[in-house]
C-alpha positions in Angstrom: 57.5 101.4 87.1 59.7 98.3 87.9 62.9 97.6 86.0 65.1 94.9 86.7 68.4 93.7 84.7 68.8 89.8 85.2 72.4 88.9 84.1 74.0 85.6 82.9 77.7 86.3 83.5 78.5 83.3 81.5 76.9 84.4 78.3 77.2 88.1 79.1 73.6 88.3 78.3 71.0 90.5 79.9 67.2 90.0 80.2 64.9 92.6 81.4 61.7 92.4 83.7 59.8 95.6 83.4 56.6 95.9 85.2 53.8 98.4 86.0 53.4 98.3 89.7 50.0 100.1 89.5 48.3 97.2 87.5 50.7 94.4 88.7 51.7 93.4 85.1 55.0 92.8 83.8 56.8 91.6 80.7 60.3 89.8 80.1 62.4 91.1 77.3 65.0 88.5 76.0 64.4 85.8 78.4 66.8 82.6 78.6 65.2 79.1 78.5 64.9 78.6 82.4 62.3 80.8 83.1 61.5 79.8 86.7 63.9 82.8 87.9 61.9 85.3 86.1 58.7 84.1 87.6 60.0 83.9 91.1 61.7 87.7 90.8 58.2 89.0 89.4 56.2 87.4 92.3 58.7 88.8 94.9 57.8 92.2 93.5 54.0 91.5 93.5 54.1 91.4 89.7 52.4 88.8 87.1 54.3 88.2 83.9 51.6 88.7 81.2 53.8 88.9 78.2 57.3 87.9 77.1 59.1 89.5 74.0 62.4 89.4 72.3 64.3 91.7 70.2 65.5 89.1 67.4 66.2 85.2 66.8 69.2 84.7 69.0 72.1 82.7 68.2 73.7 82.6 71.5 71.1 80.9 73.9 67.8 79.2 73.5 65.1 81.8 74.0 62.5 81.3 76.8 59.6 82.6 74.9 58.2 79.1 73.9 58.7 78.2 77.4 56.5 81.2 78.5 54.0 80.3 75.8 53.3 77.1 77.4 52.3 79.0 80.6 48.5 79.7 79.9 47.7 83.3 79.2 51.3 84.5 78.7 51.2 86.8 75.2 54.4 86.2 73.0 55.4 89.4 71.2 57.8 88.8 68.5 59.3 90.5 65.2 57.3 90.3 62.1 60.0 92.0 60.4 61.9 89.0 59.2 60.0 87.5 56.3 59.6 84.1 55.6 63.1 83.2 56.5 63.2 84.7 59.9 60.0 84.6 61.3 59.4 81.8 64.1 57.9 78.5 62.7 56.8 77.0 66.1 54.0 79.3 66.8 51.2 77.1 65.7 52.9 73.9 67.6 51.5 74.4 71.0 52.2 71.1 73.2 48.3 71.0 74.0 47.6 71.5 70.1 47.0 74.7 68.3 48.8 77.9 68.4 50.5 79.9 71.1 48.8 83.2 72.1 51.1 85.6 70.0 51.6 88.7 68.1 54.1 89.7 65.4 55.2 93.3 65.4 55.9 95.6 62.8 57.9 98.8 62.8 56.1 101.9 64.6 53.4 99.7 66.2 53.0 100.2 70.0 51.8 97.9 72.9 51.3 98.5 76.7 52.1 96.7 79.7 49.8 98.6 82.4 50.8 102.0 81.9 54.1 101.6 80.2 54.3 101.8 76.5 56.6 100.2 74.2 57.1 101.4 70.5 58.6 99.0 68.0 61.6 100.4 66.0 63.0 98.0 63.3 66.5 98.1 63.4 67.9 95.3 61.3 71.7 94.7 60.6 72.8 92.4 63.5 69.8 90.3 62.1 67.2 90.9 59.4 64.1 91.0 61.8 65.8 92.7 64.8 63.7 95.1 66.6 64.2 97.6 69.5 61.7 99.0 71.7 61.3 102.8 72.9 59.9 102.7 76.3 57.7 105.4 77.9 56.6 105.3 81.6 52.9 107.1 81.1 52.1 105.9 84.8 54.9 108.3 85.9 53.7 111.1 83.9 56.0 110.9 80.9 55.0 111.6 77.3 58.4 110.7 75.8 60.6 107.6 76.0 63.0 107.2 78.8 65.0 104.4 77.4 65.6 102.0 74.2 65.7 98.3 74.9 68.3 97.9 72.1 69.0 94.2 72.3 72.0 93.4 70.0 71.4 96.5 67.9 73.3 99.3 70.1 75.7 98.2 72.9 77.6 100.2 75.4 80.8 100.8 73.2 79.7 98.6 70.1 77.1 97.7 67.8 75.8 94.2 67.3 78.0 92.3 64.8 76.1 91.9 61.3 78.2 88.9 60.1 76.6 85.9 62.2 74.1 84.9 59.6 77.2 84.1 57.4 79.8 83.3 60.0 77.5 81.1 62.3 74.4 80.1 60.3 76.3 79.4 57.0 74.1 82.0 54.8 76.9 82.6 52.3 77.0 86.3 51.2 74.8 87.8 53.8 77.7 89.8 56.0 78.0 92.8 53.6 74.5 93.1 53.0 73.6 93.0 56.7 76.4 95.6 57.5 74.9 98.1 55.0 71.5 97.4 56.9 73.2 98.1 60.0 74.5 101.4 58.6 70.9 102.4 57.6 69.7 101.7 61.0 72.2 103.8 62.9 70.7 106.7 61.2 67.6 106.2 63.4 70.0 107.2 66.4 70.2 110.7 64.8 66.6 111.4 65.8 67.0 110.2 69.4 67.4 112.4 72.5 70.7 112.5 74.1 69.0 111.8 77.5 67.5 108.5 76.2 68.9 105.7 78.3 70.3 102.6 76.4 69.3 99.2 77.8 71.3 96.7 75.8 71.3 92.9 75.4 74.6 92.2 76.3 77.7 93.3 78.1 81.5 92.9 77.8 82.5 89.5 77.1 79.7 88.4 74.5 80.5 87.1 71.0 77.7 89.3 69.6 80.3 92.1 69.2 83.9 92.9 69.5 84.4 95.8 71.7 81.5 95.8 74.2 81.9 97.9 77.4 81.7 96.7 80.9 79.3 99.3 81.9 75.8 97.9 82.1 74.1 100.9 80.7 74.5 104.2 78.8 72.7 107.0 77.2 72.4 107.8 73.5 74.3 111.1 73.8 77.3 109.4 75.3 77.3 106.5 72.6 76.9 109.2 70.0 80.2 110.8 71.3 82.1 107.9 72.3 81.0 104.7 70.7 83.7 103.6 68.2 81.5 101.6 66.0 79.6 104.9 65.3 82.5 107.1 64.2 81.9 106.4 60.5 78.2 106.9 60.4 78.8 109.3 57.5 81.1 106.8 55.5 79.1 103.7 54.5 82.0 101.9 53.0 84.3 102.6 55.7 81.7 101.9 58.2 81.2 98.3 56.6 84.9 97.8 56.5 85.4 98.6 60.3 82.4 96.8 61.5 83.3 93.6 59.7 86.9 93.6 60.8 88.3 91.9 63.9 85.1 90.1 64.9 85.7 87.0 67.1 85.0 83.6 65.6 81.6 82.4 67.0 81.4 79.2 69.0 80.1 76.4 66.8 76.8 75.9 68.7 75.6 79.2 67.4 74.5 77.9 64.0 72.1 75.2 66.0 70.9 78.0 68.2 69.7 80.0 65.4 67.9 77.1 63.9 66.3 75.9 67.0 65.0 79.4 68.1 63.5 79.9 64.4 62.0 76.2 64.2 61.3 75.4 67.9 63.3 74.2 70.6 62.1 71.3 72.7 60.1 72.5 75.7 61.7 71.6 78.8 59.1 72.9 81.6 60.3 72.3 85.1 64.0 72.9 85.7 65.6 69.8 87.7 69.1 69.7 89.3 71.0 66.8 87.8 70.9 64.0 90.2 74.1 62.7 92.1 75.3 59.4 91.0 76.5 56.4 92.8 79.8 54.7 91.6 77.9 51.9 89.5 75.7 54.4 87.6 78.7 56.8 87.1 80.8 53.9 85.8 78.0 52.7 83.4 77.5 56.2 82.0 81.3 56.7 81.5 81.8 53.2 79.9 78.7 53.9 77.8 80.2 57.1 76.1 78.9 59.9 78.2 81.3 62.9 78.3 82.9 64.0 81.6 82.9 67.6 82.3 85.2 68.2 85.2 84.7 71.5 86.9 87.9 71.2 89.4 90.6 73.8 89.3 93.1 73.4 86.2 96.1 72.2 88.3 93.9 69.6 90.1 92.6 68.6 86.7 95.9 68.3 84.9 97.5 66.2 87.6 94.6 63.6 87.6 91.7 63.1 85.3 89.7 60.5 83.4 90.6 59.8 79.9 88.2 61.9 77.7 87.3 64.4 80.3 87.1 68.1 79.6 88.5 70.7 81.9 85.7 73.5 82.5 86.3 75.1 85.7 83.6 77.2 87.1 85.4 80.3 86.5 85.6 79.7 82.8 82.8 80.4 80.0 81.0 76.8 79.7 79.2 77.7 76.5 82.2 78.8 74.6 83.9 75.4 75.5 81.3 72.8 75.7 79.2 74.5 73.0 82.5 74.4 70.6 83.8 71.0 71.6 80.6 69.1 72.0 77.4 68.0 70.3 74.1 68.8 71.7 72.9 65.1 71.4 76.2 64.1 73.4 75.3 62.7 77.2 77.2 64.4 80.0 78.3 63.8 83.5 79.7 66.5 85.8 82.5 66.2 88.1 82.2 69.1 90.7 80.7 70.1 94.1 77.0 70.0 94.9 77.0 73.8 95.0 78.0 74.1 91.4 75.9 71.3 89.9 72.8 73.6 89.5 74.4 76.3 87.7 76.2 74.0 85.2 73.0 72.1 84.5 71.4 75.4 83.7 74.1 76.7 81.7 74.0 73.3 79.6 70.3 73.9 78.9 70.6 77.4 78.1 72.6 76.3 74.9 70.5 73.1 74.1 72.7 70.7 75.7 69.9 68.9 77.5 71.4 65.4 78.2 73.3 66.0 81.6 72.4 62.8 83.4 74.0 63.3 86.5 77.1 64.3 88.8 79.8 62.8 91.1 81.7 64.9 93.7 85.6 64.8 92.8 86.6 63.0 96.1 84.4 60.2 95.3 85.5 60.1 91.9 89.4 59.9 92.7 88.5 57.2 95.3 87.0 54.8 92.8 89.0 51.8 92.7 87.8 50.9 89.2 89.7 53.7 87.7 92.9 52.8 89.4 95.7 53.0 86.8 93.6 54.9 84.3 94.3 58.6 85.7 95.9 60.8 82.9 98.0 64.0 83.2 98.6 66.8 81.2 102.0 68.4 80.6 102.5 72.1 81.1 105.5 74.3 80.7 106.0 78.0 81.2 105.3 80.0 78.0 108.3 82.1 78.4 110.6 79.1 78.0 108.8 78.0 74.4 111.8 78.2 72.2 113.7 75.8 74.2 110.7 73.3 74.1 109.7 73.5 70.5 112.6 72.3 68.8 112.1 69.4 66.1 109.8 68.9 63.0 107.3 66.9 65.5 106.7 69.8 67.6 104.4 72.7 66.7 102.6 75.6 68.4 99.1 76.1 68.2 97.6 79.4 69.1 93.9 79.2 70.1 93.3 83.0 70.3 91.2 84.9 68.0 92.5 85.6 64.4 92.7 89.5 65.4 94.6 88.7 68.6 96.9 86.3 66.5 97.4 89.0 63.9 99.0 91.6 66.5 101.6 89.1 67.9 102.2 85.4 67.8 105.3 83.0 68.4 107.0 82.5 65.2 105.9 79.4 63.3 102.7 79.1 65.0 99.4 78.3 63.6 96.2 80.0 64.5 92.9 78.1 65.3 90.4 79.8 67.4 89.2 77.6 70.1 85.8 78.3 69.2 86.1 76.8 65.8 88.7 74.2 66.3 86.6 71.2 66.3 85.7 71.6 62.6 89.4 71.5 61.8 90.8 68.6 63.6 91.7 67.1 60.3 94.1 69.8 59.7 96.3 68.6 63.0 98.5 65.7 62.7 98.5 63.2 65.7 101.9 62.6 64.9 102.8 65.9 66.0 103.3 67.3 69.7 101.3 70.3 69.8 102.0 73.2 72.4 99.1 75.1 72.9 99.1 78.9 73.7 96.4 81.6 74.2 96.7 85.3 76.0 96.8 83.7 79.7 96.6 80.1 79.5 93.2 79.5 80.2 91.5 79.1 76.7 94.4 76.7 75.7 94.1 74.8 79.1 90.4 74.1 78.2 91.4 73.5 74.4 94.4 70.9 75.7 91.8 68.8 77.5 89.6 68.7 74.5 92.5 67.8 72.1 93.7 65.1 74.4 90.4 63.6 74.7 90.5 63.2 70.9 93.7 61.5 71.0 96.3 64.3 70.2 99.8 64.8 72.0 99.5 68.1 73.7 101.2 70.5 76.3 99.7 73.8 77.8 101.9 76.8 77.6 101.3 78.4 81.3 100.8 82.2 81.2 100.2 82.3 77.5 101.4 85.1 75.4 101.4 87.5 78.3 104.3 85.2 79.8 105.9 84.9 76.2 106.2 88.6 75.7 108.6 88.6 78.9 111.1 86.7 76.8 110.2 88.7 73.7 109.8 85.5 71.6 107.1 87.3 69.3 106.6 88.7 66.1 
């Protein structure tokens, strides 16, 4: 049996390639849209991907199942537990006509890849259709499961949040119902062996939970003892209260991901790297309304950037910013090094932003005579000096952290709008006000400052964020 975790650090997402080395067959669990890397990895191991599956209809990335379905012979295995609302609607829309080769899975059913058996366990809560898989390696002589592919049901240190249908997809009144379904699902853990390995679909940094651990895997026994989300497994009302409180505000693009994954995302086929642009094509794209994603370091960006540009360094979570500030129908050009362009392009298509039309090296951009006199700067002051710079009615502090962070401590008089939801609240911010933006370290605020400046706001970044403010004890 071959098992490989394929991690996406930007999304804190994990796919799994699982293969039977005796038969040479393999399956991919929860693949992202750019499936070429799974195919290449399988080939390196002498495996052929014969099936692809997912634990649920994802909100944070476009599933790769349809892309696999376009490859002849790949069987798509999907949850059949979602009813009419949450069963994929694209299964009869193959690009060549007809239906994809597929099977809708029900609780208790099994299927095999070579000598590896997968048993379906319906684990609703995070989503109504969510399923997990108990994995048994019969080829190795086992007759009981070794692991649970838990998707967004059970994480290391947390459970999958049950509020996204309401907070992201707009299904009003669903979060408490989902939380109570999740409470029933965790009862299934009682019947699992302590040694059962937990192979989750996300790690630390994912917006699909609030306290995910950075350890990649765990065991049921360990989670039973130390997972705080399970501490109230004998008190349903307290469990519901705890699991719904303090969840991070989801990026705005999540709602579109749910719809696309259910109704059918466009097929992209072969992955291509955005092309390097010449001066004329870059200028034409920029003047034609294309959005510039500038991947340079913040200090370089804030000292000189094109009007309308967004600062998204390679060290930041692109999906969280572009997916919250932009629209999937926007056209984008990248300012960055050749070594970064391929990764940026992939991150864009993983969240459905397919219109990246090219890139330009920063040294070429900065040397373009056509932009002489257009360069903009962003002011930045030390956050610890905040009280000396926010005097007056026309100056306010905008805290772009999560609401749960803001509630713990904040600058007196600050207002709170998480950067992931800000674009829907711009009408609440006056363009006559000089906004000083703060987060925890200065990173989220820097990204958000560039977005607000591109939208016509007067902004200043508070360097070092609240960690710097606390040195002066200017909080409450």
